[in-house]
C-alpha positions, 0 to 999 in steps of 0.5 A, spaced: 465 527 520 467 533 525 474 534 527 476 536 533 481 541 530 476 544 525 470 549 526 465 547 521 463 540 518 468 536 514 467 530 510 473 526 509 474 522 503 481 521 503 482 514 506 488 511 501 492 517 504 491 516 511 486 514 516 484 516 523 485 512 529 480 506 530 477 508 537 480 502 540 487 503 537 489 509 542 487 505 548 492 499 546 497 504 544 497 507 552 499 500 554 505 501 550 506 508 552 506 506 559 511 500 558 517 505 558 523 500 558 527 498 552 525 492 549 532 489 548 534 491 556 534 485 561 531 488 567 523 487 568 522 494 565 525 492 559 522 485 559 515 488 560 516 492 554 518 486 550 512 482 552 508 487 549 512 487 542 511 480 541 504 480 544 503 485 538 507 480 533 503 474 535 496 478 534 498 481 527 501 474 525 493 471 527 490 475 523 494 474 517 495 467 518 502 467 518 508 465 523 510 471 528 517 470 526 516 472 519 514 479 521 518 485 521 516 491 524 518 498 521 517 505 521 512 505 515 510 502 509 515 506 505 521 503 509 518 496 509 517 496 501 525 499 501 527 493 505 523 488 501 527 490 495 533 493 497 534 487 502 533 482 498 537 485 492 543 487 496 543 480 500 544 477 493 550 482 492 553 479 498 553 472 496 556 474 490 551 476 485 552 482 480 547 487 480 548 487 472 546 479 472 540 481 476 532 482 473 526 485 476 519 485 474 514 490 477 508 493 475 508 501 471 504 504 477 507 502 483 508 506 489 514 511 489 517 508 495 517 502 490 518 505 483 524 510 486 528 504 489 527 500 483 530 506 479 536 506 484 537 499 482 537 500 475 542 505 476 546 500 479 546 495 473 540 491 475 535 490 469 528 493 470 522 491 466 515 495 468 509 491 466 503 495 463 496 494 465 490 493 461 485 499 460 481 497 466 488 497 471 490 490 471 496 487 471 495 480 468 499 474 469 500 473 461 504 480 461 508 478 467 510 471 464 512 475 457 517 479 462 520 473 466 527 471 464 532 466 467 536 472 471 529 474 474 530 475 481 524 478 483 517 480 481 513 485 485 506 487 484 502 492 488 496 488 491 491 494 490 493 500 486 492 506 491 490 511 485 485 508 481 484 502 486 484 496 481 485 490 485 490 486 482 490 478 480 495 476 485 493 469 486 493 468 479 500 471 478 503 467 483 500 460 480 504 462 474 510 464 477 510 457 481 511 454 474 517 458 472 520 455 479 518 448 478 523 449 472 528 452 477 532 455 472 533 461 475 540 464 475 540 466 482 539 459 485 546 457 486 547 464 490 541 462 494 539 455 493 534 455 499 530 460 495 525 459 490 526 465 484 523 469 482 521 472 489 514 474 489 513 481 493 507 485 494 506 492 496 499 490 500 498 497 504 492 498 500 487 496 504 486 490 509 480 494 511 476 492 505 480 486 502 483 480 505 491 481 504 494 476 507 500 473 504 497 466 503 491 469 500 496 473 495 500 467 494 506 472 495 513 471 499 514 478 501 508 483 503 508 490 505 503 493 510 502 500 513 498 501 520 496 508 518 492 505 512 488 501 516 485 506 522 492 505 526 497 509 528 502 513 523 510 511 523 509 504 524 509 499 518 510 491 517 514 486 512 512 479 512 518 475 509 518 468 508 523 464 512 527 462 505 527 469 503 534 472 503 535 479 506 539 484 509 538 490 513 538 497 510 541 500 516 546 498 521 546 499 529 543 494 533 540 487 532 533 488 533 527 485 529 532 479 528 537 483 525 533 486 519 531 492 522 536 495 527 533 501 532 529 501 539 522 498 537 515 502 537 512 498 542 506 503 542 505 503 535 506 495 534 500 495 539 496 500 535 497 496 529 495 489 532 489 492 534 488 496 527 489 489 524 484 485 528 479 491 527 480 490 520 479 483 519 472 483 524 466 485 520 470 486 513 464 483 509 459 488 512 464 494 511 465 492 504 457 491 502 456 498 506 461 502 503 461 499 496 454 501 495 455 508 497 461 508 492 456 505 487 451 511 489 457 516 488 459 514 482 451 514 479 451 521 482 457 523 479 456 520 471 449 523 472 450 530 474 457 531 471 457 527 465 463 530 462 467 526 468 470 520 466 472 514 471 479 511 471 479 504 471 474 498 471 469 497 476 469 490 476 475 489 480 475 495 484 477 496 492 470 498 495 472 505 497 475 508 492 473 512 486 478 516 481 475 521 476 478 525 471 475 532 469 479 533 462 481 541 462 482 541 469 487 542 474 487 536 479 491 540 485 486 546 484 480 542 485 483 539 491 484 545 494 477 548 492 474 542 495 477 543 501 475 550 501 468 547 501 469 542 507 471 536 503 478 533 503 480 529 497 486 528 493 488 529 486 493 523 486 497 519 491 500 523 497 507 521 496 507 524 489 509 531 488 504 536 486 503 539 479 505 532 476 500 528 472 497 521 475 502 516 473 496 511 474 492 514 469 497 515 464 499 508 464 492 507 462 493 510 456 490 517 457 492 523 455 496 528 459 490 533 460 486 527 463 491 525 467 492 532 470 485 533 471 484 527 476 481 527 483 480 521 488 475 520 493 476 514 498 471 513 503 472 511 510 467 505 514 463 510 517 461 514 510 454 517 510 449 517 504 448 525 506 455 525 505 456 522 499 451 527 496 454 533 499 460 531 496 458 531 489 454 538 490 460 540 492 464 538 486 459 541 482 459 548 485 467 547 484 466 546 477 462 552 476 467 556 477 473 553 474 476 555 468 477 549 463 483 549 458 
């Protein structure tokens, strides 16, 4: 790949952090840029902006097979995660339920935007159970079921773990939760009789480019999406919320997005996200076939030419474009910098985790601190070429030749 801002050829392998815009996205966004009216205004300019906003919502709803009024535009995947968790818990508080009477279940390797908001609620008195994955990186229905209590109001399990790329068995977890719901013994039921507890949420930001992450396919009541992960614009997120899920806004100042997310909507971003979802939906099977074959080729090169590396997470349930490796004794941050100098963009961990921090996802697999600090994540885009894979592995070999292992 050649970026217009770079003087030499670059190989971009950090799609899990952010993606370039699909060609059609910017064209769609220009329609929104030209709609300068406020979507909440009553005049013709405002009505036109509102029309484009609702067009975007309808198009996304079509790709996700949901009702458009169940979609809430936000400013990011992080905001959507915060709205899903705090919006539900705060709604129950407002209905009279005490935080100390609530319990939440989540995986132990959620994104920081979910993990940190749970820690906030834990300080407020909510009990939190973090479910440990298997050695391969999977959260099993049985492990979740062991954590369920009568006071469990919410279960949140990431759809695809962003660092190690493991696809979680959400549909199986959803079936197990249905059995719990049939009993209708949850404490929260009297505060929200129209709802079914525990409510099931998933961070589904990674990545609809390679996986059908529609709410019905996942079996969830709430799902979080992020345009920048699917070759759409940054600064646009989405929350799917089933009509029966109680929710209150996190910020005040307007009635936009049915009162759940005040603030003037990003019409251009919404249109860009709509096109990105449509692009992700079309040709997905062929995209997965091509990229997973190159991912497997890259794994074979890494393991044959660099036998001291370790693959983190199992290969059987891995999303098509992810490889996560440990190089024990190396510093993942330093390796990423050296790879950058070689013209290859990779990352040591999620971009939202502070530098010089061990990979939490690798740590919870039961691996050592040395292994968790020596991680690199390669996440391919749909246009990756075999030659680029070979060049990236060669670059890593050159980098490791000059690194001091401790």
